[in-house]
N, C-alpha and C positions, 0 to 999 in steps of 0.2 A: 664094549658090552653096556646096554643102559641099565638104569636102576631099576632094583624091583622095588613095588609097592607094599605097603601092608594098611590095612584099616584101624583107627584108632578111634574111639568112641568120646566122645564130649558132650557137656549137658549142651539141652537145645537152646537154652537162654544163651549161652555163650558163642554158639553156632549162629545164632540170629544178630549176635552183636557185631561177630566177625563179619557176617553179610553184609551189616549197614555199612561198616567201614570200607568195605571193598566197593559198594556204590559208592561212597563219598571218595576215594581216591583218585576220583578222576581215571581212569584206566590203568593207573599204576599195576593194579593186579587184575587178574581177568577171573579169580573166581577164590572163592574162600580156601580149597586146597593150598593152592600159591601161595595165597597170604599166610597162612599156617605156617607153609614151608620155609616161607622166606623169616619169619618171626624165632621160628626154631634153629633155622641154622646162625641166626643174628648172636640168640642165647647161649649157642654150643662156641662160636667163635668167641664169645666174651668169655666164657668160663675158660677156656683154652689161652686165652692171652691173660687171664689174671695168675698163670703160673708160669710167667714170663723168666724168672730169676730162680737159680738154684738157692737152697737154703744158704750156701755160702756167700753166694754173690748178696742176697739181701742182708747178711751181717756185715758185709765190707759195705755195702751202701749206709746201713745206719751208721757205722764207725765214721764214716766220710762226712755224712750229715750232724753229727756231734761233733768232729772237728772243726765246722762252719758254723755251729752254734746253731742248727735248727732242729736240734732235738736236745 
């Protein structure tokens, strides 16, 4: 089943800047929509990657780093 799409409003000045970047990308992106989708996917992935460890795992990592003298 293909993804459904929705419209998102952005300031015209931002749209124009993105359009300029698309043109300068050397064909990496076909249009503003593809560029914005790529950037938003990267932001979402980055946010998900930040929560890789559970709080317990983070505490264990900190404990080990302290033992090694890094903290």
